[in-house]
N, C-alpha and C positions, 0 to 999 in steps of 0.2 A: 523431565525436558533436558537432553543432553544438547547443545549444540556449539559448532565452534563458529565465530566471528570471526572474518577476518576481511581483508581490504586490499587495494592499491598495490596489485602486484605488476602492474607493467610490465608484463614479459614482453622481452625483445630482444635479439640478437645481438641488438648495436649497444648494451650496455649490461654484459657481466652475467650471461643467459645463467651459465653456470652455476654462479653464486645465488640468485634467484630461484633457481631450481632446487637447491639444497635445502631453503627456505620450504618450498612449495614441499618438498618429502618429507620435511619433519610434521607438517598439517597434516597430509597424510595418515602418516603413521600414528597420530595423537586421533586422528579420525576413529581409526582402525581399532585404537587400543580404547577408549572410550564410547564405541558403537555410537556414535553423537553425527547426527545430520550438518552440515557445512554450509553456511550464509556466505557469500563474496558481494560484498558490499561497493561493488563497482569498480572497474578499471581492472582486469583481470589483464588486457593487453594494453600495450603503451598507444596503439593507436587503432584505426579501424580497417586497417587493411595488415593484419599481422603477420610477418612471416613466418614461414612453415617451422622452423626451427621453435619459434616460440608456439604455436599450435601443436606442435609435438608436445610442449612438455606441460600443457592443459589437459591433452587428450591422454596422456599419461594418467595424468592426477584424477583423472573420471574413472579411468578402467582401476586405479591402484583401490579408490574405497568402495568401488564397486561390492554389496546393492545399496551402500550406505549413500540419500540424499543430499545433491547439492544444487542449492539455490544462487544463482547468478545474475546480478543486479548489472546494468547497462551505465559502466559512469561516461566521464565525459572525454575520458581517453579510447573509448570503447566507442565513441560513438562520433561521426563529422560526417556533415554533408550529405545528412540524412542517409549516411551509411552505418551500419553496426556491425562491429565485429561479431557481435551473437549471434548474428542470424541463422548463418550456417549451422549452429549448433541447435536452435530451435528448431529449423527443421528435422533434424534427426530423430526428435519426439524419443529420445532416450528417458524410459520410466525416472531414471536417477536423477537427471539431469533438468532443472527447471527453470529456463531461461527467462527472467523480467524485467521487461525494455518496456513495459507500462504502468500507469497508476491504476492497479487492479490488487483486490484482494482473494487469497488464497485459503484454503482450508487442507489441511494435510494429514494422516496418521502417521506418526515417527514412535515407534517402538510399541504402539499402545496406545498413545497420547495423543493429545490434538493440537496442534500450531496452528493457528491464525496468523498470516503474514500476509501485510501491507508491504506494498514495494511503490519506492519512490526513487524513478531512474533519473538522470542527470540528461533528463531531454531538452531542457531549455537553457541558454548561452546566460541567459540574466533575471534577474525577478522580476516580475509583473504584478500590479493587481489582479489581474484575473486568473493567473497561475496561481498568486498567493489563495483566493477565492476558491480555485478547484481543490486546492490541496485541504484547505480546511474544513470543506465542507466533506471528502473522501474519508480525513481522521476521523473527524465528527460522527459519522457514521458507522464507522469499523467500532469506535469506543464505546457507542450506546448498544451496536447489538453484542457487546459481552456477554458470553456463557459463565456459568461456574464450572470448576474444574479443567478450563482449556488456558491454552495459553496463547498469547497477543502479542504479536512483535511487529515494530517498523522496522524495514530494511531499506535507508536511504543514500542516495548519494549529494553529498550539498556542503554548502558552510553553513552551519546555524548562527542565528545571528545572536547576539547578547553573549558571544565569549571571547575571552582574551586569548587570541590564540601564541603572542608575542613576535606577531609581526602584521604590516596593515594589510588587509582587506579592501579590497575596490569595489566599494556597492555599486557602479556603474556597469563590470565588468562580470561578476562575480553571481552566481546563483546561490541565492540565501533565502533559507525559511526563518523566520521568525520562532522563536521558541516558544509562546503564547501560543502557537493553533496545535502544540506536539499531541495536547490532553495525555501530559505525563502521568496522572494520577492515575487514569484510568490505562495506561498499556505496561505490561510487563516491563518487556526491553527495548529499547531503541539503538539499533545498531547501526551508523553510520561509518561511510568511507569520504573520501576525499582530502583530510586533514590529514599528513604521513607523521603525525605523533600522537602516541596514547593521551587521550583525554578520558577523565570518568568524572561526569558529573551529574549526580540525583544514577537515574535508570539512560541516561545516556552516554555513549561509550564509541569515540574512535579508536578501533586497534592498534592504529600506525600503520605504515607500510612494511611489508617481510624484508627488506633491505634499501640499502639507503641508495636513493636514486641518483643523487647528487650532494658532492661537495660541503651543500647546506646542509645537509642533513646529518651530517658525522655526530651530531649531540644528540640526535633520537636513536633511542632501541627498539631494533625490529619485534614486532609479537603477534601474537593473538591473542583472543578472549575464549575461556572456556566459561560457560553456563552451563550449569547441574543445577534447575529448578532457583531458589532464588540468590545460589550464591554463584559471584561473579568473578572467576579467578584472570589477572592476566600472567599467559607464558610466554618468557621471552624466549625468542629464535637464538639458536646456536649458530652468528653469523662470522667470518674471518674477521680480525681485527683490521682496523685503518687508522693512518696517521697520516696528516698534511704539514707543511710547513716549510718556511723557504729551508734552502741549501745547508747554510752554516748552524741553523737550529736542529737540523735531523741530522748530521753529523754529529754531535754532540750526543743525542739522545741516540744513534745506534744502537745503544745496549739496551736501551727501552723498548725499542720496536720488534714486535714478538713476531716469530716464524711463521713464515704465510700473509704475511700481511700485506693490504693494498696501500701502499705507498704514493704519497703525491707530493712532489716537493716544486718549489720554485728557485729558479738559477738564473744569472744574469750572462750576457755575453761573455766574462772574463772568469767565470768557474768552471766551464767545461771538463778541463782535466779533473778538478776537484769528483766533480759529479758522474765521471767516466769511475774512479776509484770506489766511489760511494755505493754506485747502482751494482757494482761488483760484489762488493761485499754483502749486498742486502740480497743479489741474485742466491748466493752460496744458501742462505736463510730460508729462500723459496719463496721470496716476497714477489709481486709483481710491482714494478713502478712505473708513474704518470711522472712525467715531466712538464711544467707551465714557464714557459718566458717571462722575466720579470724585468724591468728597468729603474733606479731607485731615484732617479733623477726625475722620470715621467709618468710613475705612479702607471705604468704600462702592464696588464697582464694580457695573456694569450695562452689557452689551453691547447694541449698538443696529448691529448688523451688517445694512445697507440690501441688501446680497444678497440678505438670507434671508428678505423679509418674504412672496415670492409672492404678489400679491395684498393683501393686508393693506393697509388704511391704513398709513401712519408711525405714527397717534396707537393706533391699535388693536395696532400689532404693541407696541409700546413697553408698554402697560399689560400687553398680557397676560405678558410677562415679568416686571414687575414683579410682577403676579399670584402668579407662579408661583416667585418669588425663597424661596432656604429661610426657613425659620420664624424664623432667627437674624435675621434680619435687620428693620429698622422697617420695613414696609409704606408705613406712609401718610407717614413721610419720606422713601422713596423714590420714593412719588409726587410728592411736592413739590420734590424735586430734579430730576427729569425735568423736570416742567411751566416750572420756572426757567431749564432749558439751553435746551430748546425757544423760550421767548421771547425769553431773548438772541440765538438764532442764525435766529429768525426775521427 
């Protein structure tokens, strides 16, 4: 039984879609090489109404791996206000594309071997006793009906209780499933999504996301997981290098920044000329540069991610971000700061 377990693609034209497509293509190549089915544990798309560019990347993936089976679980990004991005794909009824948008069990033949799959999509915003009772009953029934010689897998998109993720989890707003209801000893593999970094504990695995979604994930190494019967192997994806830092440090590190990198630097209103020289040097190395405004006195930081403008003029985009800044910020001060930087680097 060979299975590729991946999750958290979050495809959107608004976030470096070509980088994400690069990872998707690597997963497709691996699936064809190993002749494995693919289980996507939620969040194929970044939102429930995906753009056509993101849908094209996903559709090309399905066509690329045909006739290999692809199981797609609904994640929280795929589903909002009772609208699911996966509904059109479910309606297609393609033989190699199985959409899992409810708690259910399926039995399929994968190259002569039987895969039993229990799906737990992210259809609840938070945990309630009623939800836990429903899931507990479904998992118990699934594990009790286990047949010798068949493979049993849970595919879920949620936060698993009892793990240290390295960041706080809000129990009041997160969909959290207690580990003790998973019947681990009776299940061959529990493949999860929702957490964007690789975690492997027992037979429970989060593969991590396939690309960096935001700069808080810069230390996470994108990957997927290859399951070959009892062997579970993490496969790291070949993604373009990233660098982030304030301008003074970035200038010092310029020889260490790899060709083709995505670079994020923080600059002050007085550093416009230095930034222009720095950006020109990086452009020669094939790098893309994102700048954020910073002020050393008030510890203010506002992103100006050029790749996210999506048709807006630069001035309109920055003004919009300033207007939407948290109320604790001095909005007039931010406008002045941004204007000063624009003047410096023009």
